[in-house]
C-alpha positions as CSV (number, residue, x, y, z in Angstrom):
1,M,-276.1,55.0,-147.6
2,S,-274.5,58.5,-147.3
3,E,-273.9,60.3,-144.0
4,R,-276.8,62.6,-144.8
5,D,-279.3,59.8,-145.4
6,E,-278.4,58.2,-142.0
7,S,-279.1,61.4,-140.1
8,V,-282.7,61.5,-141.3
9,N,-283.7,58.6,-139.1
10,P,-286.1,60.2,-136.6
11,A,-285.2,57.7,-133.8
12,E,-281.5,58.8,-134.0
13,T,-281.7,62.5,-134.2
14,S,-278.8,64.1,-132.4
15,E,-279.1,67.9,-132.8
16,G,-281.9,68.7,-130.2
17,G,-284.5,66.9,-132.3
18,S,-286.5,64.0,-131.0
19,A,-288.5,61.2,-132.5
20,A,-291.7,63.0,-131.3
21,E,-291.2,65.6,-134.0
22,W,-291.6,62.9,-136.7
23,E,-294.8,61.4,-135.2
24,T,-298.3,62.2,-136.4
25,P,-299.8,65.3,-134.8
26,K,-301.6,64.8,-131.5
27,L,-305.3,65.6,-131.3
28,D,-304.6,68.7,-129.1
29,S,-301.9,70.2,-131.3
30,P,-302.5,73.7,-132.7
31,G,-302.8,72.2,-136.2
32,A,-305.3,69.6,-135.2
33,R,-307.3,72.2,-133.3
34,L,-307.2,74.5,-136.3
35,A,-308.5,71.9,-138.6
36,R,-311.2,70.8,-136.3
37,N,-312.4,74.4,-135.7
38,M,-312.3,75.2,-139.4
39,I,-314.4,72.2,-140.2
40,F,-316.9,73.0,-137.5
41,Y,-317.0,76.7,-138.5
42,T,-317.6,75.8,-142.2
43,I,-320.4,73.3,-141.3
44,V,-322.1,75.8,-139.0
45,R,-322.0,78.5,-141.6
46,L,-323.4,76.2,-144.3
47,L,-326.2,75.2,-141.9
48,L,-326.9,78.9,-141.3
49,V,-327.1,79.5,-145.1
50,L,-329.5,76.5,-145.4
51,A,-331.7,77.8,-142.5
52,L,-331.8,81.3,-144.0
53,A,-332.7,79.9,-147.4
54,L,-335.5,77.9,-146.0
55,L,-336.7,80.9,-144.1
56,V,-336.7,83.0,-147.2
57,I,-338.7,80.3,-149.1
58,G,-341.1,80.0,-146.2
59,I,-341.7,83.8,-146.0
60,G,-342.3,83.8,-149.7
61,Y,-344.8,80.9,-149.4
62,L,-346.6,82.8,-146.6
63,A,-346.7,85.9,-148.8
64,G,-348.2,83.9,-151.6
65,A,-345.1,84.1,-153.9
66,Q,-343.0,81.3,-155.1
67,V,-339.3,82.1,-154.4
68,P,-336.8,80.1,-156.6
69,V,-334.3,78.1,-154.7
70,L,-331.3,79.8,-156.3
71,V,-332.7,83.3,-155.4
72,A,-333.3,82.1,-151.9
73,A,-329.8,80.7,-151.7
74,I,-328.2,84.0,-152.9
75,I,-330.2,86.0,-150.5
76,A,-329.3,83.6,-147.7
77,V,-325.5,83.9,-148.5
78,V,-325.7,87.7,-148.5
79,I,-327.5,87.7,-145.1
80,A,-325.4,84.9,-143.6
81,L,-322.0,86.7,-144.2
82,P,-322.4,89.6,-141.7
83,L,-324.7,87.5,-139.4
84,S,-322.0,84.8,-139.1
85,M,-319.4,87.4,-138.3
86,V,-321.5,88.5,-135.3
87,I,-322.9,85.2,-134.2
88,F,-319.7,83.1,-134.5
89,S,-317.1,85.8,-133.4
90,K,-315.9,83.6,-130.5
91,L,-315.2,80.7,-132.9
92,R,-313.5,83.0,-135.3
93,S,-311.2,84.4,-132.6
94,Q,-310.4,80.8,-131.6
95,I,-309.4,80.0,-135.2
96,N,-307.3,83.2,-135.4
97,S,-305.4,82.2,-132.2
98,D,-304.9,78.6,-133.6
99,I,-303.5,80.1,-136.8
100,A,-301.1,82.3,-134.8
101,A,-299.9,79.2,-132.8
102,V,-299.4,77.2,-136.1
103,D,-297.4,80.1,-137.6
104,E,-295.3,80.4,-134.4
105,G,-294.5,76.7,-134.6
106,R,-293.5,77.1,-138.2
107,R,-291.4,80.1,-137.4
108,V,-289.5,78.2,-134.7
109,K,-288.9,75.2,-136.9
110,R,-287.7,77.5,-139.8
111,E,-285.3,79.3,-137.4
112,D,-284.0,76.0,-136.1
113,L,-283.5,74.7,-139.6
114,R,-281.6,77.9,-140.6
115,R,-279.4,77.6,-137.4
116,R,-278.6,74.0,-138.2
117,M,-277.8,74.8,-141.8
118,N,-275.5,77.6,-140.7
119,E,-273.7,75.2,-138.4
120,A,-273.1,72.7,-141.1
């Protein structure tokens, strides 16, 4: 095994790194929060589209017209886009701050890697 291969062992990192960097992400890490919030945001938006499509079909039924499901879905998507930007603005700002935190962590790791490469 070469010297380079031996230094990859996470339990034996010597240059400021720790074994914690190699572990799976914790549930409260920025990446985990981002994934959880993105999944929640996606599900909520899909439910909004579904509710609006059912509303369009219901209004069509009350008006005595039969609205095709595809047409109702297209109308629901067009209505849901601006509506979700207003209704879910707090969740979107949370996602934006999570993205910024993940980007900051990547930037720090990249700078650390560059510093270690320049030292070698």
